[in-house]
Every structure is written in C-alpha cells, then in structure tokens.
N, C-alpha and C positions, 0 to 999 in steps of 0.2 A: 346676631347673625348678619341682621341687615346693616349695623352699622360695619362690621368686617367688610361685607360686599362692596358699601360705599367706599372706604378706604383702597381697595382694591383697585377700582375703576379710578380714582382720581389718581393712586401714583402711577397707573400706567399711562395716563395721559401725559405727566410730567415726565415720564422715561420716555416716550415718544419722541416728544418735544424736546428735549435736551439731547437728543440722539445718543442716548447710552444703551448698554446692553448689560442686564441684571441678571440675577436670581431674586426670585419672590420668595421672602420669609414670612410667617405667619406670626403677627403680634410679636415683634422684638423687642418690646418694653424691657424683658429682663435681660436682654443683652445688648453687647456694645459692638456695632456694624462699622468695618472699615472699607472703605469705598477705594477698588484699583483703579485708576483710569488710565489714559495714554501719556499721562505724565504732564501734562499741558493745563491740568486741572489740580488745583491742591487735594491732598486726601487727608480725611478729618475721620476720627471716631466720636461717632453719635451716641449721646447718651439719652437717658430716661426724659430727661428737661428738654429734649429738642422738638419741635414739633414737624409735621409733615410739609411745612413750607417753609424750612429754615434756609436763609438765603445761602449761609455759609457751604451748604451742599448743594450748590444749584437750584435751591428749591425745593429738595427733595429728602425726606426722612426714609430709609427704608424701614423703621419698626413698626411702619404701619401695615407692613405688607404679609401676604401669604406663601407657606411654604408648601411646594406642591412635589411629591417623590412617589414616583410610580404612578398608578394610575388611580390613588385615592388621596385624598385629604390628608395631612399628617399634622398634628396638633401638636408641638414639643411643650415642656411642661417647664416653669420656669424653675432654675437652678439656685443652690446654694452659692455663696459667697467663694471667690478665688478663681484665676482668670487662667486659662488655657489654650492654645491655639490647636485646632483639629481641622482636618480636611475631608473631602468629600468621599464618601463610600460608594456613593449612587452615581453612577456616569450618565450626563444628561448628553443628548443628541443635538448637534448644531447645524444649522439650515443653511448659515453663509459662511463659505471658506475664509480665511485669513482673519477672521475676527476673533481675538482672544483676550479676553477680559475677566479679571476673577475678583469676587468679592468675600472677602476672609470674615468669619464670622467669630467675633471675641466672646466668649460669653464671663458675664461679670462674676457669675457662681461658678460651682465647681463643675465640669464635666460628668454627667453621667452615661453609664454605658448605653449604648443604643443609640444616642442621638446622633445624627449625622449632619453638618452643614454642608455646604454645596458650593462647587464654584463651575463659573460658566467657561468652557474651552472650547479650542476648536477641535474639529474631528473630521478631517480630509484626509485621503493618502497624496493627493496631490500635492498639499503643503508639507516641503519637507521639515517645518517647525514642530509637527506634529508626532506624538509618538508616546507610549506608554500608557500607562490608566492611571497614573497619580500614587503618591505615597500617602499611607494612612497610618499614623501613628497611634491611634484611638482603636486600632485594632489587635494590640498585642495579648491583651487576656483573652481574648474571642476564641481563640486558636486561628485565626486568618484564614477562615473560609473563604469561598469565593461569593462575593455578592451580587446580587442581580442589578442589573442595568436598569434606570428608570424607564418607565413605557410611556411616558410622558415628556414633549421638549418644552421645557419653561420658556424658551423664546418664543417657540410659534404661540404658545397660549395668551403670554405678554402681549404680543404683536397683535394678535386677533381683537383682544381689548381695546389695545389700545387705537387701533384702526376707527373704533366708534366714534372718539372723540377727536379723532385727526383732521385739520383742516389743510394740512399742508402734505403733498406727496412725494417731500422729498425722502431718500433713502437714507439709512442712518449710516453713519460713516465713523468706523472704527480702524485704526492703524492695523495691517500686518504686522504679525510676530517678526519679524526684520524691522519694521520701521519703530514696533516699541521697544525693541532693544536697542536702536540707536538712541532713542530719546530717552532712555532711562540712564540711570548712575550704571557706571561701569561693572560686569558680571563678576561672579567670582569664576576661577581658572576653570570649574566645572561646569559652568553654563557659557563659557565663552566662545567655545568650540560648536560647530554645527553637529548635528547628532550623527554619531558614529555610523549605527546600523543601517544599511542598506534595506532591512525590513523595516518600515515607520508605520506603526500600529498603534493606536491607542491614542492617548490625549497627553499634554503638557499642558500645567499649568502654571502663568505667570503670578507672581505674587510681588507686591510691594510691601515694604517694610520702613517704618518711621523711623528706625534706626540707622538704616542704609541708605534710605532715599532711592530706591530704584529697585531693580531686580537682582536678587542676589543668588538665585540656582535655580535649576531646575528640580521640580518636584511631580515624581512620575510615580501614578497609582497604578495598583493590582499587577498584570503579569509582567510588567516590565518590556524593557528592547531587547530584542534577539539579533542577533549577528547570523543565522544560520545552523545549521546541524551539523556535529563531525562525524567522522567516518565510523560507522558500526555504533549507532546511538539510537535512540527512539525519537519519535516525531511527537510533539504537545497537539494533541488532534484538537483539543480545547481552542488552543491559543490560534490553530488555522484557521478553524472556520469563525472563529473572534475576526480574526482578520478580513477574513471572507465578507461578512456581515457587514465591518464597517467600509469596504471597498463599493459593495454594492449600495448602501445608502447614498455615498457621495453621487454615483450615476443617476440614482432615482430621485435626488433632491434637484437636479439639475431640470431647468425649464425650457419651454420653446421647442422650437421644431430641429434644430441642433442637438440640444440635450436627448430628444427621444432618438435622433441617429445615432449618437454615442451612445446610448444604455444598447439599441440594437446591434450596433457592430460590436459591443462588448458580449453580448449576449451570445451572438453567432460564432464568435471565438471557437467555442467548444465543438461545435458540429463541424465545422471545417477541419479541425485538427482530426477529430474522428473519419472524417471522410479521407483525408489524406492518409492517417495511419491504414485505413481497408485498402486503399489503392496499393499503398507501397507494401502491404502484405500479402497481397495478393500476387504481385507482380515477381516479388521475391519467392514465394513458395512454387511458383510456376517456374521459374529458373532453376530453383534446387531439384525438383520433380524432374524436369529434363536433362539435366546435369548428371544427377546420381544415378537414373537409368541408363543412360549412355557408360559411365564409368563402370556400372554394374555389368552392363554387356559384353565391354572392351575387352573384360579378362578370358572371355570364352571365343572371342572373335570379332570380326568388324564386318563391316556392310560394304561389300564390291563397288557397288554403283556411288554411293555417298558415304564418306567416312564418318560422318558427324552423325548420323543415323542410329539409332538404338536398333535392337533386334526386332522388336514389335513394328517401328515403321519402316524397318528395310523390307521385312515380310508381311507389307499390309496387305491383306486379302487374302493371303495364302493360309489354309487349313492349317490346325496344329499338328494332324497326322502326316499332313504332306511334307515333302523337302523343299525347303527356299533355296533356291540356286543361288539367290543375291546375296545370303549369308555366307562368309567364309569362315569356318573355325580354324585354330591357329596351327593345329597339327596339318589340317591340309593346306594352309597357305605355305608352310615350309614342306610342302610334299612328303610329309612323312606317311609310312605305310604300315597297316597291322598294329600291332602293339606300340610301336613307336610313337603311332598318333598321338594314340592316348596321353602317353608320356611326356609327349610334348605340349599339348593341353594343359595337362596336370601344371608343369613348370611354369606355364605363361600364368596361370590362374593363381598360383602360390605368390608368383614375382610380383603381379601387380596387386594382389590383398595387401603383401609388404609393404608395397609402394605406397599405396593408397592411404593405408591406415597409419604408416610413419608419417606422411606430410601433414595428416591432418592433426594427430599430436604435437609435431613440432610448431605449427600453427599457432595451437593453443599455449603451447610454454612459451614462445616467443612474445607473443603479441598481446594475447587476451587471456589469463589462467580462468576468468571466468566463465568463459565461452566450454569450458569442461561439462561434462555430463548433461543433463536434460535441464537444469537451470529452474526448474518448477518448485522445487523445496526452497530456494532463495525466492522467486517471485512470491510464495506464499507468506516469505517473514517479510517481504518489503510492503505487501499490502497490509499485512499487520501493524505496520509503521516504525519498521526499522530502515534506517538508511546505511546503506552499501556501496561505496562511491565507485566508479567505474564498471559497475554489474550491467549498466545499460546504456554504455556508451556507444559511439560509433565503431572504434577499433574491436569491440566484442561483438558487434553485429558484423562486420565484415568478416571476422575469423568465424562466427558461428557458423555463417551461411556457405562460405569455402569450406570449413572443418565438415559440416554435415555433408555437402557434395561426396567429398573424399572419403567419409567414414562409410557413408551407404555405400557405398560402391566399392567397399574395400571386402566385404561379405561379412563384416563382423557382426554377431548378433546383438543387433542394436537398432532404433527407430528413430527416423527423423520428426515425429509426429510431436512427441512432446517437446523437443529442441523446437519446433515452430512458435510454440507459446511464447519461449524466451525472446524468439526473433521478432515479433510482435508488439512485447513490452518495449524491447530496442526501439523499433519504429516510433512508437509512440513518445518515449521519454525526447528523442530527438525532435519530433513535432512539437513538444510543447515549449520546447526551447525558442522558438517562433513566436510565441503568444505571449505578450505581456500580462494576461490574467493569471495564466496558470504556472509562470517560469518560477516564481516565488513561494508557490502556495502548494506546501508538499502533501496536503489532504485531496485538494482536488487533483494532483497529479495522480494519487492511485485511483480516484474515481476512473480516471482516461485508461490507468492500467489494467483495469479489471475489464474495460470494454475490450481492451487490446486483448487481454486472455482469450477473449470469446471468439476474436477476430482469429487468432492462433487455430484453434480446435475446428472452426470451420473451414480454411484452407487445409487442414491436415486430414481431415476425413469427408470433406464435402458435408458438411453438419451444421449448419447456420443456428437450428432452435437448441442442437444439442450443444453447440459452443456457449450460447447464451446460460443454459441449465450448468455447463460444465463449471464457467467464473462463478455462480452463485455457489453451488454446492462445494466445490473443492478449492479455490486458489484466492477467492474475495473473503476480506475479514468484515468490512461495511459494504453492503449492497442495497442501499435504497432504492426507491421507485425510478430515478430520475437516473440512477447506474445503470437499472435494468434496460430501460428505453435507450441510452446511450449504446450498451452493448448490444442491445438490437441492430441498432442502425449500423456501428462499425462492422457486425458480422455481415448484414445484408450488403455493403459495399465491398468486403471482402468476397463473399462469395460470388458477386455479379462480377468482380475483377476476374476471378478466377475461371469462371466460365468462358468470359469474352476470350481471355487468351486462350482457352480449352487445350491444355499442355498433353493431355491424354488423346486426343483427336475423337474424343466419344461424343462431343456435344453434350454432355449431361455433368450434372453436376454429382450425381451419385456415384462414388468410387468404385464400388464392388455391386453394380448393379446384377440380381438376380431374380429369375423369372421362374416362379414353381407353379405347378400346374397341379396337386394335390395338397389339401389341409391336412393338419396333423389329426390323429385320431387320439380319443381319451386314452388308450392304452399306453402313448408315448409319453405322458405326463410323469410316469415313474421313471424312465430313463433321463428325462430333463433333469427332474430330483437329482439323480445320480449323478449327471453332468455337474449340477451345481456345486454338489458334496466334494467331486474332483477338483473343481475351481477352487473352493475354500481350503482344500488339502494343498493344492500347487502354490495358491498366494502365502499361507501361512509358510510353509516350508521353505519358498525362495526369499521371502524377507529374513528369516531368521540367517540363513546362508549367505544371502548377500551382507548383510550386517556383520556375520563373523569373518568374512573376506577381507571387509572393511577395515574391522579391527586388527585382524592380521597384517592387511597392507601397512598401517600405522607403526606396526613394531617391526617389521622387516627390512632388510636395507634394500629391498627394492623400491622402496619410496623414493629413494634420493636418484633413482633410473627411471624416471615414467616413461620416456621415449623407448628406452629398451624392454620395458614392460609390454609396451603396446606393440611393438615390433614381434617379439617373441608369442606374443597371444596372436595374432596376425598369421603368424606360420601356422601354428598348432589348429587355428578355425580355419585356415585354408586347407590344411592336410586331411582334417576331418570331414570338412564339409564336402568337397568334390566327389569322394566316390557315391554318397548319396544322391541319387537324383532331385531327391525334394530338397536336403539342405544345400544342394549347390543353388537352388532360384535364391532370388531375393526374396525377402519377407513379404512384402506387398504381392508381388506376383505367385507366391507357393498361398496365400491367403485367399487370393482371387479363384484361384483353381479348384482348391478345397471348398469353396462355396459352392460351386455350380453344379447344377444338376445334371445327371448323365443323359437322358434323353435319348437312348440308342448310341451314345458316342462310345466306342472303344478305346478309351483312354487307358492309361495304366490304373485309373482310380477307378475306373467303370468297368472294366473287363474282368466277369467274373472266374474265370481261369488264374488270373494272377491276385485273387483276393489275399490270399496267404500270404506271398511276399510283400505285398502292399501295406498289409498290416505291420510286419515286421519292418518295414523302412518307415513306416510312420512312427511307430515306438521308438525306432533310432533316433528319428528327428526330435521327439520330446525329452528323450533322455541328454541329447548333445543341446539342444536348444535352453534346457533349463540349466546345467551346467556353465554353460559359456556365458548367457545373458546374466546370469548371478554374478559371474567374474567381472564382465566385460562393464557391467553398469557401475561405476565408480574409478574407473580410468580416467587418464587425463585426454580426452577425447568427447568431441559432442555427441551423446547418446542418449535415448531415449528408453523406456520399458512396454511403451504401447502395444506397437505392432508385435514384437517378439512374444509378448502375453498371448497376445491376438493368436500369432501364429501357432504356440505350443496349445493353446487352447482349439483351436481348430484341427489341429491333428488327433488330437485323443477325442476329439466330438465325431470326427471323420469316423476313428476306430468304432466308436460305440455304433455309428450309425451302419458302418457296412455290418457288424456283428448281428444287427437287428434286423436286418435286411436279409442276411443269411438265414438267420433262425427263421425268418417268416417263409422263405423260399420252400425250406426243406421241412418244416412243419406248419403248413398252410390251413390245416385242420385246430391247430392248439385254440383253447376258448377266448386267449385275450385277442385271436387275429379274427372274430369272426365280422368285424366289420367291414373288412378288405374284401375287395372284389376279386372274383376268380381271374386268373389269368391277366390281371392288370398290376403292375408295380403298386406297392401298398405304401413302403418306406422310401424317403428321400433322407440320405446320407448328408448333403448338403444342408439341411435344416440342423443337424445334430452338430454340423462344423460351426454353424453361425452361433447357436445356444453355447456349444463348448469354447468358444472366443471369447463371447460374454462373459462367461464364467471364470474364466481363467484371469481376464483383465479386472474384474471384479473382485477377485480373490485377491489381487496384487495392489490395486489401488483403493479399494473399498468403495468405490464409484458405486451411487446406485441407479437415480432417476436419469440423470445425466447419462449413463452409460446405456439404458436404455432406449431413449431417444437418440444417440449417437448410431447405435447397430440400426435401427430401422432407417434412419438416414442414410446411413451407410450403404446398406444393401436394397433398399428398397422393398422390404420384406415386412409390411406392416401387418399383415396375416399370422405372422409368427411373433407379435409382441408379447401376448403372454407366455409362451415356453421362455422367451428371453426375459421377463419378469421373474419367472419362478427361478431360474437357475441363478440370476445375480442374486436373488432375497437369499436362498439357500446358500451361497458361496460367499457372500457377507457373515451371513449367522457361523458357519464353519470356521472361517478366517478369523473372526474375532474370536474365537475360542482359542486361537494359536496366539492372536496377540491384536488388541486394539488398535493399533496404531497401523497404516497403509504404510507403501514403500515411502511416499514423500515426507510422512511424518516421523518415518525410523528416520530419515536421512537427517533432517531437521535436527532431532534430538542428537544424533551422531555429532553434528556441527555444534552443536550447543547454541544454536541459534535462541534468540529471546522471542519465542513465539508462544503468544496465550492464545490457545484454541477457544472459542466460543461455543464450541458444544459441551454437553453436560459431561461432566466429569465427577468421579467422586472425590469429594474433598474432605480432609481430615478436621475432626471437631477439635480443634483446638484454638489459641487466641494469637492474634499478630504478635505480640509479645515474645511468642517461643520460636520467632523466624526470624524476626527482624535484626536490625544492625543495631547494635546496642548504642548508645549515646557517648560511652567512654572509648567505644571501637570506631568512632567518626570523628571526621576533622571538621571543626565547626569555626565559624567566623564569628568574631562579635563585631557590632554596630559601630564601635569605634577602639583606636586604641592600635591600629595597622599602619604601616607606612607601605610604599611601594614595593621596597626591597624584600621585607616580610611576605607580603602577597605572593611574591615572583618567586622566592623560595618552596611556598607550599606549594606552587603548581610544578615547581622542578621535581620535588620529592616525592610527591603525591600523584598518584596517577587514576582520582576520583574523577566521575564526570559532572560533579557537583557539590557543592557545600552550604548547609543549613546556616542560617543567620540567627544569632541569637543577641539581645541585648545585653547582654554580660554573660561572662565565664561561670560566675559563682551559680545564678538562678535559673539561667537557660532560659529565659522567657523568648518563646520564638517569635521570630521577626518575619523571616520569609527564608528563599532559596535563590542562590546566584549559581548559574550554569559554568563548568570550565569555561568554556568558550566564550562565554560573555565576559568574565572575568577578564582572561588572558588580552580580550581584544582590547577592552577599555584601560587595561596599563600599557598596553603599546601605543595606545592613542595618549594616554598621559604623557611617555617619554617621548612621542612626536612633537607635543607641543613646549617641552623644554622643562618638565618638571623633573627634578632629582629622585634619587631613591628615598630621600627621608623626607617626601611628601605625604602629609599625615591622608590616611583613607577613611571615607566614611561610607557605610553600607545600610545605615540607619538613624535615626535622631534627627538632629538641626545641626546645618554647618556653623561653624563661627563666624562671627561678624566682624567687618572691616578689615585690615590688611591681612589678616589670618586667612581670609578666605581666598585669597587669591595664591595660596600656595598649598591647597588642599585639592583633591581627587573625589568629586562627588560620585559615588559608586550606587546610590540609591536608586537611580533610573535603572540600572541593569538588575535589580533584584526583584524576584517574582515575591510579591508581597502579598498573593494571595494563592497560597499553595492549598493544595487539598489534606486535608488532615483527618487523622482519627483518632480516636482514643487507643491507646496502647493495651486496652482489656477489651476491643472488639473481635468478632471471630474473624477466623481465616474467611470461612464463607462469604462475609461481606467484603471482605479486602477484594476477594478473587471477582466477586462481582462488578465491584467497582474498574478495577482493572479491563475487566472484558469490556464493560456498557459503556465506558467511558474512555477508553484508549490512554491511560494514565503510562506514564513514566515512573513516578515515585509517589509516594504517600508518606507525610510526614507524620510521626505519632507521638502524641503529646498526651499529659496531663496536668489540666487545671490551666493550660498556657505553657506549660514548661515542655520543653522537647524532651522524648524520651528515647527515640529511635528514629530508623528510618526502614523503609521498605522499597526494594524496587520490583520492575517488571521480570527481572532476570531472577531474582527470589523467588516470586511467586510462581514463574514456569519451573523452577529447580524443584520446588518444595510441595507444591500445594496438593499435590497428588497421592493419593494413599498409596502406597507400595503393598 
C-alpha cells in the first residue's frame, strides 16, 4: 500500500509539471494505456515493460497510478488476453471549461463485465462543444440501466496532490475543443459539423486513434443529445434535471467576485419571474372583474351619471332596499310603461346575453381554441410532464382574458375562477421566455407553473394560502419544498397586487366577507352532515351528466357548429334566467347575498312572510343551474365550474337553513333546541349557505383541504371551519361512491390525455408483458445497415414517437432508444451538409476508418444509451411506481439484454387501473 501511495505522488508531480490533464488508474500493469494529447505530442501505447520515467511519454507511465471512481477506491483485477476498446460509464466532473482530453484504456486481456475505464471530458453549458454523456458499447448485455455519476472529481484530487510537489505557479494549459479539432486530422462527416441541438447537455469525448492519427468521430455517452420535444409528447424529467444540475455546477465552479455575482444573478431569475407573474396575474384579474361586472349589469340598464360604472358603483352608498335614481333600467330608458317595460328589459337582457356569449365563442374559435373551458384539466396534464404547444401562448392569454369578460357578462352558467388558473399559467409561461435559465428547461418551467396556479386561485377567491394548498392538492404533479415556497411568494405578490388595485372598492382581500354574531350549536351538526350528503350526490350526478353530454356532443352534428351551439345556449339561458330574480343575478353576487346574515334586514331572503316563495325560487335556481352548468361546461367558450357549483350549493344550503329556522321558531320547545335562548335568533341560514357551497364544490371537484382553507379565507368565517370540514369530508365520501374521479380528472380521461395520477389506485396483479407492445409489433432500428433514405422512409411511414435500437435484428440485443424528433433532426442536418440518400448511418458500434468515415452519418450521439429497462416478467405494480415516481416516458423490457417489448406512459394510463 505504501508503494502504491508513493507511485501516486510521483505521478501527480510529473503530470502537473508536464501540464497534462489525466485520469488516474490503479496498477495498470495488466493494461495498455494510450494517451491522447492536443496533437503536438506523439501518442504512444505503454506496455508492462515501460517504467514510470519513460521519456517517450514525456517522462510519465500511467501504469503506476490509481483508479478513482465515485467516492471509494476501485481496484480492477487483471484480465485474460485479448484486446477490446471500452469507454467510460461513470461521468467525471470537470473543473475547467474548454479543456478536453481523453485517455483511452486498452486492456491486453479480455474485457470482463463491470470494469469501466474512464475519459476526462469537458462539462460546461457555456462551451458549445460539450454535449451528450458518452457512448458505451460495453453495456449491451447489462440491459443499459442508468449508471451513477462519480462523486469525486479526479482532476481535483490530482491537482491537490500535485500542488504539494509543485514549484511553479503556472496554470495548466490545454487546447479548447475547437483548437483540438483544428490541430487534429480531418474529422469524419459525423463530427465535422458543430453540435446540432440547442440543448447542449452532457459530455463529448474526443478520441485519438493510431489508425486515423486524429479525431475520428464524436462518441457520446448516456442519454444522448436532444432537440426539444414534439407537440403532444412527454418530457424526460430525469434528463431535464440532469441538465439543470450540470448547469448549476458550471456557475458554482466559477471563482472570484464576478463568479459569485453571476451565481446570485442566476439564482435570482426565478424570483424575478415569480414576482412578475404575480403582478401580471393581479392586474389581469382586476381588469377581468371590473369589465365582467359592468357587462353583466349593462344587460339590465346603465348608469345615468357615468355610463362605464357598474350598478354597484353607480349606486354606491344606497341601501339595497332603496331605489337608486342614478341607475336606469332599459325599460325606463325607452319610456315603456307597465308590462311593456318588463318586455323591453327582457329583450335587452336576451340580446346582450346572446351578443356577449357568441362574441366570446367567436374569439376562441378564431384565435385560440385552447382558450375554451377552464383549462385546469390541461394544466394538470402539462404539470404531469406533457407538452401542449400553444396552450399557454400570448394569443391564448389574450383570448382567454377577453373571452372571460364576455362569457361572465353573458349570464351563462359558468365561472371565471377556474380559468384564472389558466390565465396565471399563461403569464408564467410568457415570463419564463425572458429567462435564459428557465427558457430551455421543461422541468423547471413546471415548477413555475405550479406557483402560478396558486396565484390564479389567490386572485380568484382572495385566498393566498388556499391557492398554495390548491396547487399542491389539485394541479401539481411534482411539488417539492422549494416549489411550495415559490408558490407562497407568487401567491403573496398576486394578493398584494389585487388588494392595491382594489377592484371591488372594499379595501379588503376577502371576497365574500361575512360577520356572524352567533356560533353554531351541536344539534346543527346533523344538518351539516345532510348538506355534505347532498353535495356528494350533486357532484356525482353532475359529473355523470356532464360527461354524458360531452360524449353526445362528439356524436352529434352540432359539434361542427360550436358558434351556433353557444348562441342557442345563450338564448335559452337568458330566457329562463330573467324571470327568476335570483338566477338573473351574476353568480358571485348571488353567492354573496346568500352568505349574508339577516340582522333584521327585510330582504326577500330574510322576510318570513316570503319564506315559501323564496324556497321555491331557490329550488328553481338549483335545478336551472344544475342542468345549464352541466351543458355549458364543455362548450367552445371560456368557462369554469367553481362558482356555479358554489352558487348551487349555497342555494340548497340556504333552503336547509331556512327550513331549520322555521322549525325552530314554530317548535322552540323541541328537545334539540334546548340550547337556544328564548326570544333570540338561534339559526343562521347564511352559515348553511356557506357549508352547502363547500359541499357542492367538494362533490364536483373532490377537493378537501384546499377547499376548507379557501372557504374560510373567502368568507372570513373562521368560527365555522368545523362544519365546513364535516361537509367536505362527507361530500367526498358520497361522491367517491359514484365515481372516484372529479370533474377535472373525468375530462382528462375524456380527452385521453396521458395523465398518470400519483394517488393510490388499485393496480391489476399482472406482469408488464401482458400489456406491453411486443417486439414483433415494434419498429426497431439496428445499429448499422441503414442509409439516410431508409431512415427517412421509416419516419414517413411510421408515426411512432421513437424507436428502440438493437445490435442486430436476429438477437435483438438492446443498445438504446432514439426519439423521432432527434432522428429527424439529425437526418435533416446530414442532408444540409451535402450527404446523399445512400450515406450509411450508424446508431451503435464503431464507425469505419479512412475515407469511408467521410461518407457516413454518426447517429450514436442522438441515441439514449442508458434507457430505463425492466425485465418483461416484472409486475405492473413496479412499472406503475417507476412511471409515477420517476416521471418516465417509456420503459424498455428485456430478457438477458435482449429486447422483448416496450411500455409507454400512455399504456400505463390506459390499462393499469383495475376495471
């Protein structure tokens, strides 16, 4: 051991003085070592007889040194005779950019499985010559599982040891990658061009060969190079976070004040994006609230003093029961008298409703089809790792915002609260385009989208904490601690923005603030449970009816005329809504009035002489809202389901509250009412409206914790958290008895999105072989034998997203996997540099030498040579867990290295649940 340590120190001193970069290998006497330098020194293969002071190798024999892989010392055993070139599985960190040099180990004996030589390569995003993670031909039999990166930088260890013996302060000097290329022999065609991909991740290894006397080709290890993702495809979470870690390492390795400032600037980009997103969401939400309220009121009349004011602002300070002289109804404006005034107002209500609804649908159909509906099912799918191009673009944001104003003002049974989550994610997506850090990383983008979703709920309900919990519970797939902190900051900025703008002129963040003077009694827990049951029944029936209408719409001819469908729906809704004074109101105003306590106020809701008619009108609103909301949610118009569900729940909750109040007043001596004080009100119907609203919303969406937080932030009724919790819990249990999926998950299933929920679900007790796509059904590419024309024909005739790569078609030994987008891009680049259709393509193995190398296409750098693999006999439970926890796109199934089949995320989504 002492002799070995002495050899290490002596070698390090020689290395530092000769200004070379190396990989240290332990006791290489059984091996031959070829040193690749910058082209100015002769390369030579060392043998057992060379000493550590061989002058032919600049006084250095690498057979004296130690191999360091990971955090432990690895001592490879001598091998039998035979020669084979292998490359590195382990990835070594590089402290200095633009320094690339490789040491290739040639074993004089036969290569044994598991022994991994090394290569020192560059690792910096700023260097355009760095990409990939290397190509390993020694991994074919092992199934090509992902290898772990070495945790110790060999360069750093060697430099520290060498500094002990160094008497010179000169820096080591190695040529950059472009200099090395210019100094070497001509490259093959595959390495002659600069890297194609805008994503430069991983490493290149520049190899020198005694046969070609220079650099022959790029050899890329690991997950390969990427050109981005196609539309309607899944992202590679592992690749994206690996790319982010490598980028962070580059910043962390920079020294000095300037390096620290660059690191701080890089880290602050995320927070600046979050702050900008929160401000933008607050401003847009305030504008939508103001415009939609004005459009909703303009159907009834206008403000005589200021036409642009809504009825609430026009009659500011006037009691609800008093007449507002400043507000003019359309019947009075046209000087109609008696019944004609009612008819004129009725006609104006219908005309404006149809105009606003049709305009909103026309905007969606003409400019941004993705702006229809709420967008939350698509957001859940995007955060799950799916790519939907154009879903969060500028035109979608603009169309969604304008469409929400028109749709909310039309009087249709829809809400703007859910679509505000989509608006917030659009703002976040546009903001990330300004950041060089986030622009090209899809995984980091989804962290920002999760935070933006919290901001959307914050401005919709004035509930910042509820927004964060909503993002965690409902929409986010991956929600680590840092994402929760980012969501909190974004929600806080959005809430501050909306409060400063103060669109409702209340000066408060609480949207429906209520002040109840009486606590609830123990006997009221029974009615609260009843409301929970009613909410679960409502949610279950609503989802079934809505899905049945959606399936009917796909089979009916009306699907080809969505604008006409919305126009007819607007006519029907306006005709039915206007006669009922409650359904005529906008949903948010209706909910606000239902939540209020009477306190001696003789409105229609509080006057005991009209309790019978009030209950009948509220029941009519429930029925109208149930059917119209079920039909409206799914049309080509921006629409949400949150506020209509709350309005329906508040209606039947108020009905139960009125019934309890009448019962207590007529039977004050009943034993349940012993705790009620005589001659004082005992029941608060507004509390029942709040609990009913929570139960209906929970039954439709299956929200739990976030809904409770939103409700007490929305109303400020912290005293009644327990009744809300009871109702939400019961509504979820009853709703799950109908269908375990909420409304958003049902629409995800209806659109057949590849959404894999990370919640516990029953999984079939079968093997993956029973649901996999078998080898004889796959289009498989061999490592060699293809030409450009044949691969282009495969891309033209096949619509698969990617292709497994095998050594040969007979044994099907797995080499890797190449995505369709990477293959198409590489072939386009081959055409661009003048290669013909008969140029041979190589996806594995070694390239030919000599003149033949100039007429071939090296596709190895685009192949993922470390795909996740499983035995085809593995259980489906294991496969589902891997897809859920690792965010995989596909898994290749093998048996002793031979490809057996493939299973994708969509296969898991479609077939893993027990029917």
